[in-house]
A tleap script that builds the chain and sets N, CA, C and O, in Angstrom:
source leaprc.protein.ff14SB
mol = sequence {
  NMET GLU TYR ALA SER THR ALA LEU ALA ALA
  VAL CYS ASP ILE GLY THR ARG LEU GLU TRP
  LEU TYR GLY ASN LYS PHE ARG ASN ILE ARG
  SER ILE ILE VAL ILE GLY ALA GLU SER ILE
  ARG HIE LEU SER GLU GLU GLN LEU PHE LYS
  LEU ASP CYS PHE HIE MET ILE ASN SER TYR
  VAL ILE LYS LYS GLU ASP ASP TYR PHE CYS
  GLY LEU ARG ALA ASP HIE PHE VAL VAL GLU
  GLU GLY PHE SER GLU ASP VAL ASN ASP VAL
  VAL TYR LEU ILE THR ALA ASN HIE LYS GLY
  ASN ARG ALA MET THR MET ILE GLU MET GLY
  CLEU
}
set mol.1.N position { -14.859 5.131 -3.762 }
set mol.1.CA position { -13.223 4.281 -3.381 }
set mol.1.C position { -12.432 5.434 -2.739 }
set mol.1.O position { -12.219 6.578 -3.140 }
set mol.2.N position { -12.120 4.885 -1.794 }
set mol.2.CA position { -11.255 5.829 -0.897 }
set mol.2.C position { -10.480 5.870 -1.178 }
set mol.2.O position { -10.289 4.891 -1.901 }
set mol.3.N position { -8.886 7.011 -1.057 }
set mol.3.CA position { -7.645 6.967 -1.356 }
set mol.3.C position { -7.109 7.109 0.850 }
set mol.3.O position { -6.984 8.139 1.513 }
set mol.4.N position { -6.965 5.819 1.252 }
set mol.4.CA position { -6.179 6.272 2.031 }
set mol.4.C position { -4.941 6.436 2.869 }
set mol.4.O position { -4.678 6.397 4.071 }
set mol.5.N position { -4.029 6.714 1.300 }
set mol.5.CA position { -2.597 6.672 1.836 }
set mol.5.C position { -2.235 7.795 1.937 }
set mol.5.O position { -2.669 8.619 1.132 }
set mol.6.N position { -1.251 8.220 3.041 }
set mol.6.CA position { -0.503 9.218 2.646 }
set mol.6.C position { -0.043 9.722 1.823 }
set mol.6.O position { -0.197 10.925 1.611 }
set mol.7.N position { 0.631 8.979 1.142 }
set mol.7.CA position { 1.794 8.732 0.349 }
set mol.7.C position { 0.832 9.274 -1.023 }
set mol.7.O position { 1.241 10.306 -1.555 }
set mol.8.N position { -0.182 8.749 -1.503 }
set mol.8.CA position { -0.866 9.233 -2.932 }
set mol.8.C position { -1.757 10.248 -2.656 }
set mol.8.O position { -2.398 10.634 -3.634 }
set mol.9.N position { -2.064 10.997 -1.202 }
set mol.9.CA position { -2.702 11.804 -1.381 }
set mol.9.C position { -1.868 12.949 -1.450 }
set mol.9.O position { -2.400 14.000 -1.808 }
set mol.10.N position { -0.219 12.937 -1.073 }
set mol.10.CA position { 0.567 13.743 -1.359 }
set mol.10.C position { 1.071 13.997 -2.726 }
set mol.10.O position { 1.814 14.948 -2.970 }
set mol.11.N position { 0.641 13.088 -3.688 }
set mol.11.CA position { 0.618 13.427 -4.710 }
set mol.11.C position { -0.702 13.512 -5.540 }
set mol.11.O position { -1.209 12.676 -6.287 }
set mol.12.N position { -1.093 14.712 -5.207 }
set mol.12.CA position { -2.350 15.399 -5.864 }
set mol.12.C position { -2.569 15.373 -7.501 }
set mol.12.O position { -3.720 15.413 -7.937 }
set mol.13.N position { -1.963 15.338 -7.982 }
set mol.13.CA position { -1.368 16.030 -9.367 }
set mol.13.C position { -1.647 14.559 -10.591 }
set mol.13.O position { -0.753 13.795 -10.956 }
set mol.14.N position { -3.099 14.495 -11.022 }
set mol.14.CA position { -3.257 12.801 -11.797 }
set mol.14.C position { -2.291 12.485 -12.260 }
set mol.14.O position { -1.913 11.344 -11.995 }
set mol.15.N position { -1.320 13.464 -13.294 }
set mol.15.CA position { -0.172 13.132 -13.979 }
set mol.15.C position { 1.248 12.261 -12.929 }
set mol.15.O position { 2.128 11.426 -13.136 }
set mol.16.N position { 0.850 12.919 -12.019 }
set mol.16.CA position { 2.397 12.902 -11.282 }
set mol.16.C position { 2.168 11.068 -10.841 }
set mol.16.O position { 2.858 10.056 -10.964 }
set mol.17.N position { 0.933 11.360 -10.341 }
set mol.17.CA position { 0.136 9.919 -9.496 }
set mol.17.C position { 0.714 9.187 -10.528 }
set mol.17.O position { 1.695 8.489 -10.270 }
set mol.18.N position { 0.110 9.253 -12.040 }
set mol.18.CA position { 0.457 8.200 -12.821 }
set mol.18.C position { 1.335 7.788 -13.368 }
set mol.18.O position { 1.307 6.723 -13.983 }
set mol.19.N position { 2.255 8.488 -13.278 }
set mol.19.CA position { 3.375 8.467 -13.542 }
set mol.19.C position { 4.362 7.378 -12.724 }
set mol.19.O position { 4.985 6.417 -13.176 }
set mol.20.N position { 4.246 8.014 -11.011 }
set mol.20.CA position { 4.531 7.183 -10.433 }
set mol.20.C position { 4.035 5.440 -10.102 }
set mol.20.O position { 4.469 4.768 -9.167 }
set mol.21.N position { 3.492 5.190 -10.665 }
set mol.21.CA position { 2.004 4.127 -10.383 }
set mol.21.C position { 3.046 3.496 -11.723 }
set mol.21.O position { 3.880 2.658 -11.380 }
set mol.22.N position { 3.003 3.844 -13.025 }
set mol.22.CA position { 3.656 3.350 -14.152 }
set mol.22.C position { 5.044 2.789 -13.983 }
set mol.22.O position { 5.445 1.781 -14.565 }
set mol.23.N position { 5.993 3.773 -12.848 }
set mol.23.CA position { 7.663 3.163 -12.775 }
set mol.23.C position { 7.204 2.883 -11.372 }
set mol.23.O position { 7.899 3.660 -10.718 }
set mol.24.N position { 6.673 2.426 -10.782 }
set mol.24.CA position { 6.628 1.654 -9.555 }
set mol.24.C position { 7.742 2.096 -8.287 }
set mol.24.O position { 8.611 1.571 -7.591 }
set mol.25.N position { 7.006 3.592 -8.526 }
set mol.25.CA position { 7.897 4.411 -7.459 }
set mol.25.C position { 7.554 4.283 -6.059 }
set mol.25.O position { 8.419 3.934 -5.256 }
set mol.26.N position { 6.097 4.591 -5.611 }
set mol.26.CA position { 6.037 4.571 -4.513 }
set mol.26.C position { 5.977 3.082 -3.593 }
set mol.26.O position { 5.786 2.023 -4.190 }
set mol.27.N position { 6.155 3.118 -2.130 }
set mol.27.CA position { 6.653 2.312 -1.179 }
set mol.27.C position { 5.982 1.273 -0.838 }
set mol.27.O position { 6.435 0.156 -0.587 }
set mol.28.N position { 4.434 1.764 -0.816 }
set mol.28.CA position { 3.377 0.815 -0.052 }
set mol.28.C position { 2.532 0.812 -0.854 }
set mol.28.O position { 1.659 -0.007 -0.569 }
set mol.29.N position { 2.332 1.416 -1.868 }
set mol.29.CA position { 1.556 1.409 -2.850 }
set mol.29.C position { 2.104 0.044 -4.032 }
set mol.29.O position { 3.213 -0.092 -4.547 }
set mol.30.N position { 0.989 -0.735 -4.169 }
set mol.30.CA position { 1.133 -2.085 -5.532 }
set mol.30.C position { 0.711 -1.402 -6.614 }
set mol.30.O position { -0.295 -0.726 -6.399 }
set mol.31.N position { 1.173 -1.354 -7.770 }
set mol.31.CA position { 0.409 -0.942 -8.798 }
set mol.31.C position { 1.184 -2.214 -9.693 }
set mol.31.O position { 2.363 -2.515 -9.504 }
set mol.32.N position { 0.369 -2.834 -10.610 }
set mol.32.CA position { 0.226 -3.618 -12.058 }
set mol.32.C position { -0.263 -3.249 -13.189 }
set mol.32.O position { -1.452 -3.004 -13.390 }
set mol.33.N position { 0.914 -3.169 -14.250 }
set mol.33.CA position { 0.320 -2.479 -15.701 }
set mol.33.C position { -0.200 -4.033 -15.958 }
set mol.33.O position { 0.388 -5.099 -15.779 }
set mol.34.N position { -1.890 -3.666 -16.577 }
set mol.34.CA position { -2.436 -4.833 -17.169 }
set mol.34.C position { -1.985 -4.944 -18.489 }
set mol.34.O position { -1.555 -5.945 -19.061 }
set mol.35.N position { -2.161 -3.577 -18.993 }
set mol.35.CA position { -1.936 -3.269 -20.197 }
set mol.35.C position { -0.979 -1.803 -20.483 }
set mol.35.O position { -1.129 -0.620 -20.177 }
set mol.36.N position { -0.027 -2.516 -21.169 }
set mol.36.CA position { 1.304 -1.409 -21.177 }
set mol.36.C position { 1.495 -1.351 -22.993 }
set mol.36.O position { 1.843 -2.099 -23.907 }
set mol.37.N position { 1.015 0.056 -22.784 }
set mol.37.CA position { 0.966 0.684 -24.160 }
set mol.37.C position { 0.608 0.025 -25.494 }
set mol.37.O position { 1.311 0.053 -26.504 }
set mol.38.N position { -0.598 -0.580 -25.358 }
set mol.38.CA position { -0.741 -1.651 -26.779 }
set mol.38.C position { -1.968 -1.071 -27.503 }
set mol.38.O position { -2.781 -0.576 -26.722 }
set mol.39.N position { -2.208 -1.027 -28.441 }
set mol.39.CA position { -2.810 -0.652 -29.650 }
set mol.39.C position { -4.280 -1.832 -29.220 }
set mol.39.O position { -3.803 -2.949 -29.420 }
set mol.40.N position { -5.482 -1.979 -28.835 }
set mol.40.CA position { -6.617 -2.153 -29.240 }
set mol.40.C position { -6.709 -3.952 -29.981 }
set mol.40.O position { -7.033 -5.071 -29.584 }
set mol.41.N position { -6.277 -3.409 -31.059 }
set mol.41.CA position { -6.307 -4.594 -31.909 }
set mol.41.C position { -4.465 -5.561 -31.915 }
set mol.41.O position { -4.033 -6.444 -32.657 }
set mol.42.N position { -4.050 -5.079 -31.126 }
set mol.42.CA position { -3.268 -6.468 -30.196 }
set mol.42.C position { -3.371 -6.735 -28.796 }
set mol.42.O position { -2.528 -7.427 -28.224 }
set mol.43.N position { -4.450 -6.180 -28.148 }
set mol.43.CA position { -5.172 -7.091 -26.861 }
set mol.43.C position { -5.155 -8.765 -27.020 }
set mol.43.O position { -5.571 -9.404 -27.986 }
set mol.44.N position { -4.550 -9.285 -25.786 }
set mol.44.CA position { -4.582 -10.928 -25.738 }
set mol.44.C position { -6.364 -10.775 -25.118 }
set mol.44.O position { -6.895 -9.683 -24.915 }
set mol.45.N position { -6.969 -11.960 -24.930 }
set mol.45.CA position { -7.939 -12.423 -24.578 }
set mol.45.C position { -8.314 -11.964 -23.168 }
set mol.45.O position { -9.374 -11.621 -22.647 }
set mol.46.N position { -7.031 -12.086 -22.738 }
set mol.46.CA position { -7.373 -11.556 -20.555 }
set mol.46.C position { -7.323 -10.233 -20.730 }
set mol.46.O position { -8.032 -9.614 -19.937 }
set mol.47.N position { -6.594 -9.446 -21.669 }
set mol.47.CA position { -6.340 -7.784 -21.509 }
set mol.47.C position { -7.949 -7.446 -21.980 }
set mol.47.O position { -8.638 -6.616 -21.387 }
set mol.48.N position { -8.414 -8.229 -23.138 }
set mol.48.CA position { -9.598 -7.493 -23.211 }
set mol.48.C position { -11.080 -7.414 -22.462 }
set mol.48.O position { -12.063 -6.680 -22.558 }
set mol.49.N position { -10.602 -8.894 -21.441 }
set mol.49.CA position { -11.593 -9.205 -20.291 }
set mol.49.C position { -11.492 -8.054 -19.625 }
set mol.49.O position { -12.388 -7.211 -19.672 }
set mol.50.N position { -9.974 -7.838 -18.676 }
set mol.50.CA position { -9.608 -6.690 -18.073 }
set mol.50.C position { -10.329 -5.275 -18.489 }
set mol.50.O position { -10.656 -4.468 -17.619 }
set mol.51.N position { -10.550 -5.039 -19.877 }
set mol.51.CA position { -11.061 -3.946 -20.193 }
set mol.51.C position { -12.858 -3.995 -19.928 }
set mol.51.O position { -13.654 -3.091 -19.672 }
set mol.52.N position { -12.996 -5.119 -20.076 }
set mol.52.CA position { -14.666 -5.440 -20.291 }
set mol.52.C position { -14.847 -5.325 -18.832 }
set mol.52.O position { -15.970 -4.891 -18.574 }
set mol.53.N position { -14.195 -5.542 -17.885 }
set mol.53.CA position { -14.640 -5.614 -16.443 }
set mol.53.C position { -14.510 -4.147 -15.985 }
set mol.53.O position { -15.028 -3.866 -14.904 }
set mol.54.N position { -13.686 -2.877 -16.894 }
set mol.54.CA position { -13.525 -1.955 -16.090 }
set mol.54.C position { -14.650 -0.789 -16.440 }
set mol.54.O position { -14.951 -0.636 -17.624 }
set mol.55.N position { -15.305 0.075 -15.376 }
set mol.55.CA position { -15.754 1.100 -15.043 }
set mol.55.C position { -15.550 2.340 -14.802 }
set mol.55.O position { -15.252 2.808 -13.703 }
set mol.56.N position { -15.633 2.667 -15.360 }
set mol.56.CA position { -14.827 4.567 -15.091 }
set mol.56.C position { -16.270 5.621 -14.357 }
set mol.56.O position { -17.457 5.791 -14.637 }
set mol.57.N position { -15.253 6.157 -13.255 }
set mol.57.CA position { -16.128 7.002 -11.890 }
set mol.57.C position { -15.684 8.233 -12.664 }
set mol.57.O position { -16.558 8.782 -13.335 }
set mol.58.N position { -14.275 8.831 -12.677 }
set mol.58.CA position { -13.877 10.197 -13.386 }
set mol.58.C position { -12.918 10.377 -14.331 }
set mol.58.O position { -11.955 9.610 -14.319 }
set mol.59.N position { -12.987 11.221 -15.134 }
set mol.59.CA position { -11.923 10.834 -16.350 }
set mol.59.C position { -11.171 12.672 -16.459 }
set mol.59.O position { -11.856 13.620 -16.074 }
set mol.60.N position { -10.304 12.801 -16.801 }
set mol.60.CA position { -9.206 13.440 -16.994 }
set mol.60.C position { -8.432 13.333 -18.347 }
set mol.60.O position { -8.065 12.344 -18.982 }
set mol.61.N position { -8.267 15.074 -18.652 }
set mol.61.CA position { -7.308 15.357 -19.815 }
set mol.61.C position { -5.777 15.339 -19.491 }
set mol.61.O position { -5.610 15.597 -18.299 }
set mol.62.N position { -4.844 15.165 -20.024 }
set mol.62.CA position { -3.536 15.594 -19.849 }
set mol.62.C position { -2.902 15.787 -20.771 }
set mol.62.O position { -2.785 15.024 -21.730 }
set mol.63.N position { -2.357 16.911 -20.618 }
set mol.63.CA position { -1.899 17.688 -22.461 }
set mol.63.C position { -0.359 17.990 -21.996 }
set mol.63.O position { 0.169 18.552 -21.037 }
set mol.64.N position { 0.055 17.365 -23.100 }
set mol.64.CA position { 1.443 17.459 -23.539 }
set mol.64.C position { 1.943 17.600 -24.886 }
set mol.64.O position { 1.043 17.355 -25.689 }
set mol.65.N position { 3.114 17.924 -25.477 }
set mol.65.CA position { 3.783 18.532 -26.223 }
set mol.65.C position { 4.215 17.066 -27.039 }
set mol.65.O position { 5.124 16.508 -26.423 }
set mol.66.N position { 3.796 16.333 -28.239 }
set mol.66.CA position { 4.527 15.184 -28.669 }
set mol.66.C position { 5.633 14.910 -27.859 }
set mol.66.O position { 6.844 15.118 -27.942 }
set mol.67.N position { 4.720 14.274 -26.881 }
set mol.67.CA position { 5.771 13.716 -25.364 }
set mol.67.C position { 4.991 12.055 -25.420 }
set mol.67.O position { 4.225 11.581 -26.259 }
set mol.68.N position { 5.666 11.361 -23.930 }
set mol.68.CA position { 5.644 10.418 -23.461 }
set mol.68.C position { 4.749 10.603 -22.197 }
set mol.68.O position { 4.803 11.500 -21.356 }
set mol.69.N position { 3.921 9.541 -22.273 }
set mol.69.CA position { 3.068 9.629 -20.650 }
set mol.69.C position { 2.734 8.062 -20.359 }
set mol.69.O position { 1.984 7.433 -21.106 }
set mol.70.N position { 3.388 7.446 -19.143 }
set mol.70.CA position { 2.951 6.018 -19.076 }
set mol.70.C position { 3.118 5.379 -20.246 }
set mol.70.O position { 2.068 4.845 -20.602 }
set mol.71.N position { 4.253 5.175 -21.188 }
set mol.71.CA position { 4.503 4.511 -22.061 }
set mol.71.C position { 3.615 4.779 -23.406 }
set mol.71.O position { 3.552 3.840 -24.199 }
set mol.72.N position { 2.981 5.890 -23.698 }
set mol.72.CA position { 1.852 6.109 -25.042 }
set mol.72.C position { 2.880 7.728 -25.258 }
set mol.72.O position { 3.524 8.357 -24.419 }
set mol.73.N position { 2.757 7.870 -26.076 }
set mol.73.CA position { 3.276 9.109 -27.170 }
set mol.73.C position { 1.951 10.236 -28.167 }
set mol.73.O position { 1.671 10.009 -29.345 }
set mol.74.N position { 1.492 11.083 -27.562 }
set mol.74.CA position { 0.814 11.809 -27.963 }
set mol.74.C position { 0.824 13.569 -27.409 }
set mol.74.O position { 1.733 14.123 -26.791 }
set mol.75.N position { -0.357 14.111 -27.817 }
set mol.75.CA position { -0.394 15.631 -27.186 }
set mol.75.C position { -1.625 15.796 -26.210 }
set mol.75.O position { -1.760 16.721 -25.408 }
set mol.76.N position { -2.461 14.798 -26.400 }
set mol.76.CA position { -3.501 14.547 -25.727 }
set mol.76.C position { -3.548 13.025 -24.723 }
set mol.76.O position { -3.101 12.020 -25.276 }
set mol.77.N position { -4.014 12.900 -23.467 }
set mol.77.CA position { -3.862 12.080 -23.328 }
set mol.77.C position { -5.472 11.574 -21.922 }
set mol.77.O position { -5.512 11.911 -20.738 }
set mol.78.N position { -6.100 11.070 -22.381 }
set mol.78.CA position { -7.557 10.582 -21.749 }
set mol.78.C position { -7.450 9.647 -20.367 }
set mol.78.O position { -7.110 8.464 -20.395 }
set mol.79.N position { -7.773 10.328 -19.245 }
set mol.79.CA position { -7.522 9.541 -18.046 }
set mol.79.C position { -8.753 8.851 -17.721 }
set mol.79.O position { -9.821 9.460 -17.658 }
set mol.80.N position { -8.653 7.637 -17.519 }
set mol.80.CA position { -9.985 7.283 -16.741 }
set mol.80.C position { -9.497 6.463 -15.638 }
set mol.80.O position { -8.552 5.679 -15.721 }
set mol.81.N position { -10.172 6.686 -14.641 }
set mol.81.CA position { -10.114 6.429 -13.525 }
set mol.81.C position { -11.590 5.944 -13.072 }
set mol.81.O position { -12.696 6.446 -13.271 }
set mol.82.N position { -11.166 4.728 -12.357 }
set mol.82.CA position { -12.368 3.354 -11.788 }
set mol.82.C position { -12.627 2.311 -11.091 }
set mol.82.O position { -12.334 2.470 -9.906 }
set mol.83.N position { -13.023 1.390 -11.325 }
set mol.83.CA position { -13.286 0.468 -10.497 }
set mol.83.C position { -13.119 -1.144 -11.600 }
set mol.83.O position { -13.073 -0.833 -12.790 }
set mol.84.N position { -13.055 -2.305 -11.415 }
set mol.84.CA position { -13.289 -3.179 -12.230 }
set mol.84.C position { -14.099 -3.938 -11.526 }
set mol.84.O position { -14.418 -3.772 -10.348 }
set mol.85.N position { -14.639 -5.286 -12.688 }
set mol.85.CA position { -15.664 -6.155 -11.741 }
set mol.85.C position { -14.620 -7.270 -11.179 }
set mol.85.O position { -14.917 -7.932 -10.184 }
set mol.86.N position { -13.531 -7.427 -11.781 }
set mol.86.CA position { -12.699 -8.339 -11.677 }
set mol.86.C position { -11.818 -8.504 -10.315 }
set mol.86.O position { -11.798 -9.542 -9.655 }
set mol.87.N position { -10.714 -6.703 -9.830 }
set mol.87.CA position { -10.229 -6.757 -8.290 }
set mol.87.C position { -10.836 -5.412 -8.322 }
set mol.87.O position { -11.332 -4.551 -9.050 }
set mol.88.N position { -10.428 -5.807 -6.806 }
set mol.88.CA position { -10.892 -4.878 -5.785 }
set mol.88.C position { -9.889 -3.710 -5.739 }
set mol.88.O position { -9.697 -3.297 -4.596 }
set mol.89.N position { -9.314 -3.181 -6.555 }
set mol.89.CA position { -8.075 -2.137 -6.233 }
set mol.89.C position { -9.011 -1.163 -7.304 }
set mol.89.O position { -10.075 -1.461 -7.847 }
set mol.90.N position { -8.237 0.077 -7.401 }
set mol.90.CA position { -8.620 1.742 -8.283 }
set mol.90.C position { -7.971 1.183 -9.261 }
set mol.90.O position { -7.009 0.455 -9.016 }
set mol.91.N position { -8.482 1.486 -10.822 }
set mol.91.CA position { -7.915 0.687 -12.117 }
set mol.91.C position { -8.150 2.478 -12.701 }
set mol.91.O position { -9.046 3.307 -12.545 }
set mol.92.N position { -6.666 2.466 -13.502 }
set mol.92.CA position { -6.804 3.846 -14.109 }
set mol.92.C position { -6.688 3.063 -15.717 }
set mol.92.O position { -5.921 2.114 -15.876 }
set mol.93.N position { -7.413 3.515 -16.668 }
set mol.93.CA position { -7.080 3.537 -18.039 }
set mol.93.C position { -6.982 5.092 -18.995 }
set mol.93.O position { -7.827 5.982 -19.093 }
set mol.94.N position { -5.372 4.965 -19.723 }
set mol.94.CA position { -4.812 5.984 -20.325 }
set mol.94.C position { -5.074 5.460 -21.634 }
set mol.94.O position { -4.562 4.361 -21.847 }
set mol.95.N position { -5.873 6.067 -22.745 }
set mol.95.CA position { -5.529 6.399 -23.929 }
set mol.95.C position { -4.821 7.614 -24.290 }
set mol.95.O position { -4.431 8.584 -23.640 }
set mol.96.N position { -4.737 7.091 -26.225 }
set mol.96.CA position { -3.697 8.460 -26.765 }
set mol.96.C position { -3.991 7.853 -28.232 }
set mol.96.O position { -4.099 6.630 -28.324 }
set mol.97.N position { -4.108 8.550 -29.228 }
set mol.97.CA position { -3.562 8.374 -30.055 }
set mol.97.C position { -2.734 9.325 -31.045 }
set mol.97.O position { -3.062 10.444 -31.441 }
set mol.98.N position { -1.348 8.450 -31.402 }
set mol.98.CA position { -0.655 9.286 -32.144 }
set mol.98.C position { -0.454 8.928 -33.312 }
set mol.98.O position { -0.245 7.721 -33.436 }
set mol.99.N position { -0.437 9.566 -34.276 }
set mol.99.CA position { -0.501 9.200 -36.375 }
set mol.99.C position { -1.395 8.417 -36.378 }
set mol.99.O position { -0.985 7.465 -37.043 }
set mol.100.N position { -2.898 8.117 -35.866 }
set mol.100.CA position { -3.406 7.163 -36.095 }
set mol.100.C position { -3.518 5.831 -35.644 }
set mol.100.O position { -4.238 4.984 -36.173 }
set mol.101.N position { -2.687 5.630 -34.509 }
set mol.101.CA position { -2.622 4.796 -33.794 }
set mol.101.C position { -2.950 5.266 -32.501 }
set mol.101.O position { -2.479 6.237 -31.908 }
set mol.102.N position { -3.981 4.305 -32.063 }
set mol.102.CA position { -4.912 4.410 -30.690 }
set mol.102.C position { -4.330 3.066 -29.772 }
set mol.102.O position { -4.281 1.873 -30.070 }
set mol.103.N position { -3.907 3.811 -28.501 }
set mol.103.CA position { -3.063 2.696 -28.321 }
set mol.103.C position { -3.776 3.254 -26.302 }
set mol.103.O position { -4.347 4.285 -25.945 }
set mol.104.N position { -3.424 2.195 -25.614 }
set mol.104.CA position { -4.345 2.164 -23.910 }
set mol.104.C position { -3.019 1.741 -23.358 }
set mol.104.O position { -2.182 0.993 -23.862 }
set mol.105.N position { -3.005 2.363 -22.241 }
set mol.105.CA position { -2.396 1.521 -20.970 }
set mol.105.C position { -3.459 1.729 -19.486 }
set mol.105.O position { -3.865 2.732 -18.898 }
set mol.106.N position { -3.626 0.393 -19.286 }
set mol.106.CA position { -3.886 -0.005 -17.883 }
set mol.106.C position { -3.369 -0.329 -16.459 }
set mol.106.O position { -2.649 -1.302 -16.234 }
set mol.107.N position { -3.789 0.562 -15.495 }
set mol.107.CA position { -2.788 0.437 -14.530 }
set mol.107.C position { -3.833 -0.039 -13.349 }
set mol.107.O position { -4.903 0.559 -13.242 }
set mol.108.N position { -3.495 -1.148 -12.445 }
set mol.108.CA position { -4.337 -1.034 -11.469 }
set mol.108.C position { -3.307 -0.929 -10.157 }
set mol.108.O position { -2.130 -1.289 -10.162 }
set mol.109.N position { -4.221 -0.202 -8.745 }
set mol.109.CA position { -3.355 0.035 -8.026 }
set mol.109.C position { -4.098 0.054 -6.400 }
set mol.109.O position { -4.996 0.637 -5.792 }
set mol.110.N position { -2.903 -1.153 -6.158 }
set mol.110.CA position { -3.911 -1.533 -4.895 }
set mol.110.C position { -3.400 -0.867 -3.527 }
set mol.110.O position { -2.671 0.049 -3.906 }
set mol.111.N position { -3.416 -0.872 -2.452 }
set mol.111.CA position { -3.170 -0.153 -1.151 }
set mol.111.C position { -2.760 -1.335 -0.225 }
set mol.111.O position { -2.475 -1.125 0.955 }
savepdb mol mol.pdb
quit
């Protein structure tokens, strides 16, 4: 998958990129929060379908000190960047565990 957007290329830091996508701050890049800081046990059938269609290509770890990131609270956040069998967008899956509660946020990014 190629990132053709100049605005996206300017935000090369994955943490900043995801915060901008989560906050819908890009002008020419569409972002949809498919799963918004939900525990896996609370996912709907549609959200589980989206999760099952996701395939990771790259992964990153973002470290913060007991802070929030894309709606999740933790010290460490795992970011999976990939694609979906369901849509033609770049997809990010962010997971974290805070005090025994594993939760995730999934963002679809369309150019």
